[in-house]
N, C-alpha and C positions, 0 to 999 in steps of 0.2 A: 517468362515475364522478360523481353524485349528490355537490355539496359540500356534504352532509350526511353522505359519508363521513370526510370530510375533519376533519370536527368530532370533540371529544372525547367522553365519555359523563359526565355529571357526573349523579351519585349522586341521587336524592332521598330523601332523611331523613324525610317528611313532612310536614302542616304547611303543606303549598299545594297549592293547588286542583288539579284536571286541567283538565287544554287544555281550552277550549269547543269547541262542535264546529265551530266557525270557522274557531277555530286547527288542528283536527286533520284537517281536508278541503285546508284552503292545503298544508299538510306534505304530505300524504297525495299530493298529484298533483305531486309532486319524488321520488316513489317509485314503480316500475312494478311490475304486480303486485302490490298489495297491497291488502288490504280495513280496512274501518272497517265493527265490528260498531253491531249497532239503536242500541243507546246510547253510542257513541262513547266507549266506554272500552276498545276495543284493538283493533290491527293486526294481521293476519295475514295470512299466503300460503303458496300449494300450492309445492311444486316435489315435477316428475317427471325420476326416470330410470331410466336401464334395469338397475337390478339390487340388489339386497342392499348389495355392496358396494360402489360408488358413495354412495351414499343415506348408507350409513356413515360416510363417510368425510367426506361433507358433513357430517353432522352433529357427527364431532370437529374439524375446523375452524371449527365454531356454536359449538361452547362453547371453544376456544380461544379468540376472535373475545371471545366473551359474558363468561368471565374477564380478560382482561384489562381490557375496558370496564368491570368490574363490573359489568355489568346481566346479569340473565339471562332470557331466554325459556321460553315453553311449548316442549315439541318434541313430537311425536306422528309417530313411522315404522315404516316395514315396507319390504317387499318394493317397491321401485322408488319410493316418494315419500315426499315431509316435508311434516310442515306446523307452520311455526314463527309464535308469535302472543305477540305484546310488548305488554304496560302497564306499570305501575308499581305493581307491591305496594304498597307505603305509603301509597297515595294512593287504588288501587283505581279507577285511570283513565288518562289519557296525559299526560306530557310528554315536551318536546321527545328525550331519552334516545331514547328508544323508536323514534325515527323516527332519529336518526342510527345506534343499532342496526341497524333494521332497512336503510338505503344501506349497514352494514358487511359486513352480511351478502349483499350482492346484487350488491355488489366480492367476493365470493369466488370465484375459476377454475369451481369447480363449480356457483357458482349461475347461471354467465354459462350454459351449456351443458343448465343443467336448462330443461324443459318448460312 
C-alpha cells in the first residue's frame, strides 16, 4: 500500500494553483497503473474485471471511499471494465488529494485483483 493511501484527502475549495507537471509526475510515480493526461490536469486508470457484477461492486466501493474522503472521481464503467479519472474540479487541475484518493482506490481489495 502506498503511503499516500494513509493520508486524508484535504478538500480544495479553489483559489490555489494546480500542481505543476513536475510535482504531478513525482506523485504519479507512487501509484501503479495511473496515467497523467497531456496537459497534466487529470490522472486516470483502467481496471478490468471478469464480469459486470464484480465491476459494479468495485464501483460501489469506490463511491463509498470517495464519499468518505469528500473527493469524487469521474467514473465510466460497463461489463468487465471501469475507468476512473481524478482531478480537482474547483481548480481545473490536480492537487495532492487526487493522488491520495487514487492510492485509496488502489488499496481496495477488488482493485488488487483487477487487470
